[in-house]
FIGU-426257 format. One record per residue: residue in one letter; x, y, z of N, C-alpha, C in turn. Coordinates in steps of 0.05 Angstrom, whole numbers. Atoms other than C-alpha are relative to their C-alpha. Example, Ala and Ser with C-alpha at 12.3 -4.5 7.8 and 13.67 -1.06 7.14 Angstrom:
<numis>
+----+--------+--------+--------+--------+---------+--------+--------+--------+--------+
! aa !  neast ! nnorth !    nup ! caeast ! canorth !   caup !  ceast ! cnorth !    cup !
+----+--------+--------+--------+--------+---------+--------+--------+--------+--------+
!  A !     18 !    -24 !      0 !    246 !     -90 !    156 !     18 !     24 !      0 !
!  S !    -16 !    -24 !     -1 !    273 !     -21 !    143 !    -15 !     22 !     14 !
+----+--------+--------+--------+--------+---------+--------+--------+--------+--------+
</numis>
This chain:
<numis>
+----+--------+--------+--------+--------+---------+--------+--------+--------+--------+
! aa !  neast ! nnorth !    nup ! caeast ! canorth !   caup !  ceast ! cnorth !    cup !
+----+--------+--------+--------+--------+---------+--------+--------+--------+--------+
!  X !    -12 !     18 !     19 !    -13 !    3895 !   3529 !     16 !     15 !    -21 !
!  X !    -15 !    -16 !     19 !      8 !    3949 !   3480 !     26 !      9 !     11 !
!  X !    -25 !     -9 !    -13 !     60 !    3975 !   3529 !     20 !    -23 !      0 !
!  X !    -18 !     23 !     -1 !     89 !    3905 !   3538 !     10 !     -7 !    -28 !
!  X !     -8 !      6 !     27 !     90 !    3894 !   3463 !     21 !     20 !    -10 !
!  X !    -19 !    -20 !      8 !    126 !    3960 !   3451 !     26 !     -3 !     14 !
!  X !    -25 !      5 !    -15 !    177 !    3945 !   3505 !     15 !    -24 !    -12 !
!  X !    -13 !     24 !     12 !    190 !    3876 !   3476 !     12 !      6 !    -27 !
!  X !    -10 !     -8 !     27 !    197 !    3906 !   3406 !     25 !     17 !      3 !
!  X !    -24 !    -17 !     -5 !    246 !    3958 !   3433 !     24 !    -17 !      7 !
!  X !    -22 !     17 !     -8 !    288 !    3905 !   3466 !     10 !    -17 !    -23 !
!  X !     -8 !     16 !     24 !    288 !    3863 !   3402 !     16 !     17 !    -18 !
!  X !    -16 !    -18 !     17 !    312 !    3923 !   3362 !     27 !      5 !     12 !
!  X !    -25 !     -6 !    -13 !    366 !    3938 !   3413 !     19 !    -25 !     -1 !
!  X !    -16 !     24 !      1 !    391 !    3866 !   3417 !     10 !     -6 !    -28 !
!  X !     -8 !      5 !     28 !    391 !    3856 !   3342 !     20 !     20 !    -11 !
!  X !    -19 !    -20 !      9 !    427 !    3921 !   3330 !     28 !     -5 !     12 !
!  X !    -26 !      6 !    -12 !    482 !    3903 !   3380 !     12 !    -25 !    -13 !
!  X !    -11 !     24 !     14 !    489 !    3833 !   3348 !      9 !      7 !    -28 !
!  X !     -7 !     -8 !     28 !    490 !    3865 !   3279 !     28 !     13 !      0 !
!  X !    -26 !    -14 !     -1 !    549 !    3909 !   3299 !     22 !    -19 !      7 !
!  X !    -21 !     18 !     -9 !    587 !    3855 !   3336 !      7 !    -21 !    -21 !
!  X !     -5 !     21 !     20 !    578 !    3800 !   3284 !     10 !     12 !    -26 !
!  X !    -10 !    -14 !     24 !    589 !    3850 !   3227 !     29 !      6 !      3 !
!  X !    -29 !     -5 !     -5 !    655 !    3870 !   3259 !     16 !    -25 !     -3 !
!  X !    -15 !     25 !      2 !    676 !    3798 !   3267 !      1 !    -11 !    -28 !
!  X !      1 !     11 !     27 !    656 !    3781 !   3196 !     17 !     16 !    -20 !
!  X !    -13 !    -17 !     21 !    683 !    3840 !   3156 !     26 !     13 !     10 !
!  X !    -25 !    -12 !    -11 !    739 !    3863 !   3203 !     10 !    -19 !     22 !
!  X !     -7 !     21 !    -20 !    766 !    3801 !   3237 !     24 !      8 !     16 !
!  X !    -23 !     -4 !    -18 !    815 !    3802 !   3295 !     24 !    -13 !    -12 !
!  X !    -25 !     12 !     11 !    887 !    3791 !   3272 !      8 !    -25 !     16 !
!  X !     -8 !     25 !    -13 !    912 !    3721 !   3286 !     30 !     -5 !     -5 !
!  X !    -28 !      7 !      3 !    982 !    3696 !   3297 !      3 !    -26 !    -15 !
!  X !     -4 !     24 !     15 !   1011 !    3642 !   3253 !     -1 !    -25 !     18 !
!  X !      3 !     23 !    -17 !    988 !    3576 !   3283 !     24 !    -19 !     -1 !
!  X !    -23 !     18 !      3 !   1051 !    3541 !   3259 !     23 !      8 !     19 !
!  X !    -21 !     -9 !    -19 !   1094 !    3582 !   3307 !     -3 !    -14 !     27 !
!  X !      0 !     13 !    -26 !   1113 !    3548 !   3371 !     19 !     16 !     19 !
!  X !    -18 !    -14 !    -18 !   1143 !    3580 !   3433 !     27 !    -14 !      1 !
!  X !    -27 !     10 !     -3 !   1218 !    3572 !   3440 !     10 !     10 !     27 !
!  X !    -10 !     -6 !    -27 !   1258 !    3574 !   3504 !     29 !     11 !     -2 !
!  X !    -26 !    -12 !      0 !   1317 !    3620 !   3514 !     17 !    -10 !     23 !
!  X !    -18 !      7 !    -22 !   1378 !    3603 !   3555 !      5 !    -30 !      3 !
!  X !     -6 !     28 !     -2 !   1379 !    3528 !   3541 !     30 !     -5 !     -6 !
!  X !    -29 !      3 !      4 !   1451 !    3504 !   3547 !      6 !    -18 !    -24 !
!  X !    -10 !     19 !     20 !   1490 !    3471 !   3491 !     16 !    -21 !     15 !
!  X !    -12 !     23 !    -15 !   1511 !    3402 !   3517 !     26 !     -8 !    -16 !
!  X !    -25 !      7 !     12 !   1584 !    3386 !   3504 !      9 !    -27 !      9 !
!  X !    -12 !     26 !     -8 !   1625 !    3323 !   3508 !     30 !      2 !     -1 !
!  X !    -29 !     -1 !      0 !   1698 !    3307 !   3518 !     11 !      9 !     27 !
!  X !    -13 !     -8 !    -25 !   1745 !    3335 !   3570 !     -7 !     28 !      8 !
!  X !      7 !    -27 !     -7 !   1716 !    3405 !   3568 !    -25 !      1 !     18 !
!  X !     24 !     -3 !    -16 !   1654 !    3432 !   3603 !    -23 !    -18 !     -9 !
!  X !     23 !     17 !      8 !   1591 !    3390 !   3604 !    -22 !     16 !    -14 !
!  X !     19 !    -17 !     14 !   1549 !    3449 !   3580 !     10 !     28 !     -1 !
!  X !     -9 !    -27 !      4 !   1555 !    3520 !   3558 !    -25 !     18 !     -1 !
!  X !     21 !    -20 !      1 !   1509 !    3580 !   3572 !     12 !     26 !    -11 !
!  X !    -11 !    -25 !     12 !   1518 !    3643 !   3530 !    -21 !     22 !      3 !
!  X !     16 !    -24 !     -1 !   1490 !    3713 !   3541 !      9 !     17 !    -24 !
!  X !     -8 !    -14 !     24 !   1492 !    3744 !   3471 !     -3 !     30 !      3 !
!  X !      2 !    -29 !     -5 !   1469 !    3812 !   3497 !     23 !     10 !     17 !
!  X !    -23 !     -7 !    -17 !   1523 !    3813 !   3550 !     27 !     -6 !    -12 !
!  X !    -25 !      5 !     14 !   1575 !    3784 !   3504 !     19 !    -19 !     15 !
!  X !    -18 !     20 !    -14 !   1600 !    3727 !   3549 !    -15 !    -27 !      2 !
!  X !     11 !     27 !     -3 !   1590 !    3653 !   3561 !      9 !    -11 !     27 !
!  X !     -6 !     13 !    -25 !   1589 !    3611 !   3624 !      2 !    -30 !     -4 !
!  X !     -3 !     30 !      2 !   1618 !    3540 !   3619 !    -10 !    -12 !     27 !
!  X !      9 !     14 !    -24 !   1587 !    3490 !   3667 !     13 !    -28 !      0 !
!  X !    -16 !     25 !     -1 !   1631 !    3431 !   3689 !    -14 !    -21 !     17 !
!  X !     11 !     22 !    -16 !   1608 !    3363 !   3713 !     18 !     -7 !     24 !
!  X !    -18 !      4 !    -22 !   1670 !    3361 !   3757 !      4 !     26 !     15 !
!  X !     -5 !    -25 !    -15 !   1694 !    3412 !   3808 !     19 !     17 !    -18 !
!  X !    -17 !    -17 !     18 !   1721 !    3470 !   3764 !     21 !     14 !     15 !
!  X !    -20 !    -17 !    -12 !   1783 !    3509 !   3777 !    -10 !     29 !      2 !
!  X !      9 !    -28 !     -1 !   1776 !    3582 !   3797 !      0 !     15 !    -27 !
!  X !     -1 !    -13 !     26 !   1797 !    3603 !   3727 !    -24 !     -9 !    -18 !
!  X !     22 !     10 !     17 !   1744 !    3558 !   3695 !    -27 !     10 !      9 !
!  X !     26 !    -10 !    -10 !   1689 !    3587 !   3739 !     -6 !     28 !    -11 !
!  X !      4 !    -27 !     10 !   1699 !    3656 !   3708 !    -13 !     -1 !    -28 !
!  X !     11 !     -1 !     27 !   1656 !    3675 !   3648 !     22 !      6 !    -21 !
!  X !    -19 !     -5 !     22 !   1692 !    3677 !   3581 !    -15 !     16 !    -21 !
!  X !     13 !    -17 !     21 !   1680 !    3725 !   3523 !    -10 !    -18 !    -22 !
!  X !     11 !     15 !     23 !   1641 !    3704 !   3462 !     22 !     -8 !    -19 !
!  X !    -22 !      6 !     19 !   1704 !    3708 !   3420 !     16 !    -24 !     10 !
!  X !    -15 !     23 !    -12 !   1740 !    3660 !   3468 !    -17 !    -25 !     -2 !
!  X !     18 !     23 !      1 !   1679 !    3614 !   3470 !     -1 !    -11 !    -29 !
!  X !      1 !      9 !     27 !   1676 !    3612 !   3394 !     26 !    -15 !     -8 !
!  X !    -26 !     14 !      6 !   1750 !    3592 !   3392 !      2 !    -27 !     13 !
!  X !     -2 !     25 !    -15 !   1744 !    3539 !   3445 !    -22 !    -20 !     -6 !
!  X !     23 !     18 !      3 !   1674 !    3511 !   3433 !    -17 !     10 !    -24 !
!  X !     14 !    -11 !     24 !   1653 !    3531 !   3361 !    -27 !    -13 !     -5 !
!  X !     26 !     13 !      6 !   1598 !    3479 !   3353 !    -21 !      8 !     20 !
!  X !     20 !     -7 !    -21 !   1565 !    3495 !   3420 !    -10 !     29 !     -3 !
!  X !      8 !    -28 !      4 !   1566 !    3570 !   3407 !    -18 !      3 !    -24 !
!  X !     17 !     -1 !     24 !   1537 !    3559 !   3338 !    -28 !    -10 !      6 !
!  X !     26 !     10 !     -8 !   1481 !    3518 !   3368 !    -16 !     21 !     16 !
!  X !     13 !    -20 !    -17 !   1466 !    3572 !   3419 !     -8 !     24 !    -16 !
!  X !      6 !    -23 !     17 !   1468 !    3626 !   3366 !    -25 !     -5 !    -17 !
!  X !     24 !      8 !     15 !   1416 !    3589 !   3324 !    -25 !      1 !     17 !
!  X !     23 !     -1 !    -18 !   1371 !    3581 !   3384 !     -7 !     29 !      7 !
!  X !      5 !    -28 !     -6 !   1379 !    3655 !   3402 !    -13 !     14 !    -23 !
!  X !     13 !    -12 !     23 !   1360 !    3674 !   3331 !    -29 !     -8 !     -2 !
!  X !     28 !      9 !      0 !   1297 !    3632 !   3335 !    -16 !     14 !     22 !
!  X !     14 !    -15 !    -21 !   1279 !    3665 !   3401 !     -6 !     28 !     -8 !
!  X !      4 !    -27 !      9 !   1288 !    3734 !   3372 !    -21 !      2 !    -21 !
!  X !     20 !      0 !     21 !   1247 !    3718 !   3311 !    -28 !     -5 !     11 !
!  X !     26 !      6 !    -13 !   1191 !    3688 !   3353 !    -10 !     24 !     16 !
!  X !      8 !    -23 !    -16 !   1191 !    3748 !   3400 !     -9 !     24 !    -18 !
!  X !      7 !    -22 !     19 !   1189 !    3796 !   3340 !    -28 !     -5 !    -12 !
!  X !     27 !      7 !     11 !   1128 !    3759 !   3311 !    -21 !      6 !     22 !
!  X !     19 !     -4 !    -22 !   1094 !    3761 !   3379 !     -5 !     30 !      4 !
!  X !      3 !    -29 !     -5 !   1107 !    3836 !   3386 !    -16 !     13 !    -23 !
!  X !     16 !    -10 !     22 !   1080 !    3850 !   3316 !    -30 !     -7 !      3 !
!  X !     27 !      9 !     -4 !   1018 !    3810 !   3332 !    -13 !     17 !     22 !
!  X !     11 !    -17 !    -22 !   1008 !    3849 !   3397 !     -6 !     28 !     -9 !
!  X !      4 !    -27 !     11 !   1016 !    3915 !   3360 !    -25 !      0 !    -18 !
!  X !     24 !      2 !     17 !    964 !    3892 !   3309 !    -26 !     -2 !     16 !
!  X !     23 !      3 !    -17 !    916 !    3873 !   3365 !     -8 !     27 !     12 !
!  X !      6 !    -26 !    -11 !    923 !    3942 !   3396 !    -13 !     18 !    -20 !
!  X !     12 !    -16 !     22 !    909 !    3976 !   3329 !    -29 !     -9 !     -6 !
!  X !     26 !     11 !      6 !    850 !    3929 !   3317 !    -21 !      9 !     22 !
!  X !     18 !     -7 !    -21 !    818 !    3943 !   3385 !     -6 !     30 !      1 !
!  X !      5 !    -29 !      2 !    827 !    4018 !   3377 !    -19 !      6 !    -22 !
!  X !     17 !     -5 !     23 !    794 !    4016 !   3309 !    -29 !    -10 !      6 !
!  X !     27 !     10 !     -7 !    736 !    3973 !   3335 !    -13 !     19 !     20 !
!  X !     11 !    -20 !    -19 !    727 !    4023 !   3392 !    -11 !     24 !    -15 !
!  X !      9 !    -23 !     15 !    722 !    4080 !   3342 !    -25 !     -7 !    -17 !
!  X !     22 !      8 !     17 !    675 !    4042 !   3295 !    -25 !     -4 !     17 !
!  X !     23 !      5 !    -18 !    630 !    4020 !   3353 !    -12 !     26 !     10 !
!  X !     10 !    -26 !    -10 !    625 !    4091 !   3380 !    -14 !     16 !    -21 !
!  X !     13 !    -14 !     22 !    609 !    4120 !   3312 !    -28 !    -11 !     -5 !
!  X !     25 !     13 !      5 !    554 !    4069 !   3301 !    -20 !      5 !     23 !
!  X !     17 !     -5 !    -23 !    528 !    4078 !   3372 !    -11 !     28 !      0 !
!  X !     10 !    -28 !      1 !    524 !    4154 !   3365 !    -20 !      3 !    -23 !
!  X !     19 !     -2 !     22 !    489 !    4146 !   3298 !    -27 !    -12 !      8 !
!  X !     25 !     12 !     -9 !    438 !    4100 !   3330 !    -15 !     18 !     20 !
!  X !     12 !    -19 !    -19 !    426 !    4149 !   3387 !    -12 !     24 !    -15 !
!  X !     10 !    -22 !     16 !    419 !    4205 !   3336 !    -26 !     -7 !    -15 !
!  X !     25 !      9 !     14 !    368 !    4165 !   3296 !    -23 !     -3 !     20 !
!  X !     21 !      2 !    -20 !    330 !    4151 !   3360 !    -12 !     27 !      7 !
!  X !     10 !    -27 !     -6 !    326 !    4225 !   3376 !    -16 !     11 !    -23 !
!  X !     15 !    -11 !     23 !    304 !    4241 !   3305 !    -27 !    -13 !     -2 !
!  X !     25 !     14 !      3 !    249 !    4188 !   3306 !    -18 !      3 !     24 !
!  X !     16 !     -1 !    -25 !    226 !    4203 !   3377 !    -25 !     18 !     -5 !
!  X !     25 !    -15 !      2 !    154 !    4225 !   3378 !    -15 !     -5 !    -26 !
!  X !     13 !      5 !     25 !    140 !    4204 !   3306 !     -3 !    -30 !     -6 !
!  X !      2 !     29 !      3 !    151 !    4128 !   3310 !     -2 !    -13 !     27 !
!  X !      4 !     14 !    -26 !    129 !    4082 !   3366 !     21 !    -21 !      4 !
!  X !    -17 !     22 !    -10 !    178 !    4037 !   3404 !     28 !     -1 !    -13 !
!  X !    -26 !      3 !     13 !    234 !    4038 !   3352 !     21 !     19 !     11 !
!  X !    -21 !    -17 !    -12 !    270 !    4100 !   3381 !     12 !    -11 !     25 !
!  X !    -10 !     11 !    -24 !    276 !    4066 !   3448 !     20 !    -23 !     -6 !
!  X !    -18 !     22 !      8 !    306 !    4004 !   3415 !     26 !     10 !    -11 !
!  X !    -25 !    -12 !     11 !    356 !    4046 !   3376 !     17 !     13 !     22 !
!  X !    -15 !    -12 !    -22 !    374 !    4084 !   3439 !     15 !    -20 !     16 !
!  X !    -12 !     22 !    -16 !    387 !    4021 !   3479 !     22 !    -14 !    -16 !
!  X !    -20 !     13 !     17 !    423 !    3989 !   3421 !     25 !     17 !     -4 !
!  X !    -23 !    -17 !      3 !    467 !    4049 !   3411 !     17 !      0 !     26 !
!  X !    -15 !      1 !    -25 !    486 !    4049 !   3485 !     15 !    -27 !      2 !
!  X !    -13 !     26 !     -1 !    501 !    3974 !   3481 !     24 !     -2 !    -18 !
!  X !    -23 !      0 !     19 !    546 !    3984 !   3420 !     23 !     16 !     11 !
!  X !    -21 !    -17 !    -12 !    584 !    4040 !   3455 !     14 !    -16 !     23 !
!  X !    -12 !     16 !    -21 !    595 !    3994 !   3515 !     17 !    -22 !    -11 !
!  X !    -16 !     21 !     14 !    619 !    3939 !   3468 !     27 !     12 !     -9 !
!  X !    -25 !    -12 !      9 !    671 !    3987 !   3439 !     19 !      5 !     23 !
!  X !    -17 !     -5 !    -23 !    696 !    4007 !   3508 !     11 !    -26 !     11 !
!  X !    -10 !     26 !    -10 !    701 !    3934 !   3530 !     23 !    -10 !    -18 !
!  X !    -21 !      9 !     19 !    742 !    3919 !   3467 !     27 !     14 !      6 !
!  X !    -24 !    -15 !     -4 !    792 !    3973 !   3484 !     10 !      1 !     29 !
!  X !     -6 !     -3 !    -29 !    792 !    3966 !   3560 !     28 !    -11 !      7 !
!  X !    -26 !     13 !     -7 !    853 !    3919 !   3563 !     24 !     14 !    -11 !
!  X !    -22 !    -13 !     14 !    895 !    3964 !   3519 !      0 !     30 !      3 !
!  X !      1 !    -29 !     -3 !    881 !    4034 !   3546 !     28 !     12 !      2 !
!  X !    -27 !    -11 !     -3 !    954 !    4044 !   3566 !     15 !      1 !    -27 !
!  X !    -14 !      1 !     25 !    980 !    4022 !   3498 !    -12 !     19 !    -21 !
!  X !     13 !    -17 !     19 !    928 !    4059 !   3457 !      4 !     29 !      7 !
!  X !     -1 !    -27 !     -9 !    933 !    4122 !   3498 !    -28 !     12 !      5 !
!  X !     27 !    -11 !     -7 !    876 !    4161 !   3530 !     -8 !     23 !    -19 !
!  X !      6 !    -23 !     17 !    881 !    4219 !   3480 !    -20 !     -7 !    -22 !
!  X !     20 !      6 !     21 !    846 !    4185 !   3420 !    -26 !    -10 !     12 !
!  X !     24 !      9 !    -12 !    796 !    4152 !   3466 !    -17 !     24 !     11 !
!  X !     13 !    -24 !    -10 !    780 !    4219 !   3499 !    -12 !     16 !    -23 !
!  X !     10 !    -16 !     23 !    773 !    4252 !   3430 !    -25 !    -13 !    -11 !
!  X !     24 !     14 !     11 !    724 !    4199 !   3406 !    -24 !      4 !     19 !
!  X !     22 !     -4 !    -19 !    683 !    4204 !   3470 !    -10 !     29 !      0 !
!  X !      8 !    -28 !      0 !    683 !    4280 !   3467 !    -17 !      7 !    -25 !
!  X !     15 !     -5 !     25 !    660 !    4282 !   3394 !    -27 !    -13 !      2 !
!  X !     26 !     14 !     -3 !    606 !    4230 !   3409 !    -19 !     15 !     18 !
!  X !     17 !    -15 !    -19 !    581 !    4270 !   3468 !    -11 !     26 !    -13 !
!  X !      9 !    -25 !     13 !    578 !    4335 !   3428 !    -22 !     -6 !    -21 !
!  X !     20 !      7 !     20 !    540 !    4301 !   3371 !    -27 !     -8 !     13 !
!  X !     25 !      8 !    -13 !    490 !    4269 !   3418 !    -15 !     24 !     13 !
!  X !     12 !    -24 !    -12 !    478 !    4334 !   3456 !    -12 !     18 !    -22 !
!  X !     10 !    -18 !     22 !    471 !    4373 !   3390 !    -25 !    -12 !    -12 !
!  X !     23 !     12 !     12 !    422 !    4322 !   3362 !    -24 !      2 !     20 !
!  X !     21 !     -2 !    -19 !    382 !    4322 !   3427 !    -12 !     29 !      1 !
!  X !      9 !    -28 !     -1 !    379 !    4398 !   3429 !    -16 !      7 !    -25 !
!  X !     15 !     -7 !     25 !    357 !    4402 !   3356 !    -27 !    -14 !     -2 !
!  X !     24 !     15 !      5 !    306 !    4347 !   3352 !    -20 !      1 !     24 !
!  X !     18 !     -2 !    -23 !    279 !    4346 !   3423 !     -9 !     28 !      6 !
!  X !      7 !    -28 !     -4 !    281 !    4421 !   3430 !    -20 !     10 !    -20 !
!  X !     19 !     -8 !     21 !    246 !    4430 !   3364 !    -28 !    -10 !      5 !
!  X !     26 !     12 !     -5 !    190 !    4383 !   3382 !    -14 !     14 !     24 !
!  X !     11 !    -14 !    -23 !    182 !    4417 !   3449 !    -11 !     27 !     -8 !
!  X !      9 !    -26 !      9 !    177 !    4485 !   3416 !    -26 !     -2 !    -17 !
!  X !     23 !      4 !     16 !    127 !    4458 !   3366 !    -25 !     -7 !     17 !
!  X !     22 !      7 !    -18 !     85 !    4428 !   3422 !    -10 !     24 !     15 !
!  X !      8 !    -23 !    -14 !     85 !    4492 !   3461 !    -15 !     20 !    -17 !
!  X !     14 !    -18 !     19 !     65 !    4533 !   3400 !    -27 !    -11 !     -8 !
!  X !     26 !     12 !      7 !     10 !    4484 !   3385 !    -20 !      1 !     23 !
+----+--------+--------+--------+--------+---------+--------+--------+--------+--------+
</numis>
């Protein structure tokens, strides 16, 4: 019964520690959110014209040309793209409409890109925080091992769970974050855990052998 109780207590400590880190991160370091008022816009929608000219106009502002689209069979000359300067002279209202839409598209894409960059930074930081806390928990477990019952196992499992949580957070953005900072954090964590194990576990073993 004592073994079952100690195991249950260890699992409780591990689960609560993982929840403490996850909920603490969500509470005090929330994930960046994009402005809910923003709505996706669609690029390449034609400006609809009326009169004897083309029925619609498509403009490529990066390429610097426009493509008129006629409801009737166009002449070979009309089928050729025209420059933006020519389109502004012939269809000023349509080009203005398309320029405003293109501006909205660029602004929306810029906001989306900034949000994506913020998410990458956030997940990298959560990865570092989780690994630091996980290593601290493992170190505390090694320090308490042999002097406190059940708690070291709970801290050890909780530390492992928090480290896994950090890796899961960063998993989707490894390419954007880069493997160098992730490798550095993992290497430092490994060195600290090995050093703590050598010091605390080795010291207790030496004390036991001398006793």
